[in-house]
N, C-alpha and C positions, 0 to 999 in steps of 0.2 A: 425667411419670410422678408419680403421687400417692404421698405418703409413707404407709406402713402405719400405721394408727391402732391402738394396742394397749391403752391404758387407758381406763377409763370417763371420766376427766377429759379426756383428749385427744379422745374422741368428743364430749363436751359442747362443748368449745371449737370443734371442727370444725363441729358443727351450728350453733352460734351464728354463726360467721363466714359459713357458707353462707347462713343465713337473712338476715343483714344485707346480703350481696351481692345477694340476690334483691330485697330491699326497695329498695336503691339503684337497681338496674336498673329496677324497676317505676316508681319515682319519676321518674327522668330520661326514660324512654320516654314518660311522660305529659306532658312539657313541650311547649310550642308549638314549631313548626318554626323560628321566628326565634331560638330559644335553642339551636339545634343545636350551636353552637360550644362552649357550656358543657357540653352533654351529652357530646360527644366528649372534652372535657378530663377530666371526672369519670370516664368509663369507662376512660380510658387511665392514670389515676393508679395508681402502684404504690408502696406498698401502697394498696389501695382505701381511700377516705376513709370516715369514719363517716357515718351517715345525717344527723346534725346538721351535720357539715362540708359535705356535699353540699348540704343545704338552704341553708346560709349562702352557699355559692358561687353558687347560683341566685338567692337574694335580692339579693346584690350585683350580679349581672349584670342583673337586672330594674331595680334602682335606677339603674345606669349607663345603661341603655337609655332610661329615662324622662328622665334629665338631658340626654341627647343629643338628644332630641326637642324640647326647649325652644328 
């Protein structure tokens, strides 16, 4: 059940959080299938990570993947 939003400030915070969650979802859904494990990890994080944090996790996973191919 969602909490009732009563003030203008609460509405702005709620809208910002909702927009950031949408951006994170769009970002991770656009990743290659071979990064599905990091997609699942990001989507299951609670609280949701920031977009910068999600990008950092993906960048790290890609770097680790490249290192393991050598």
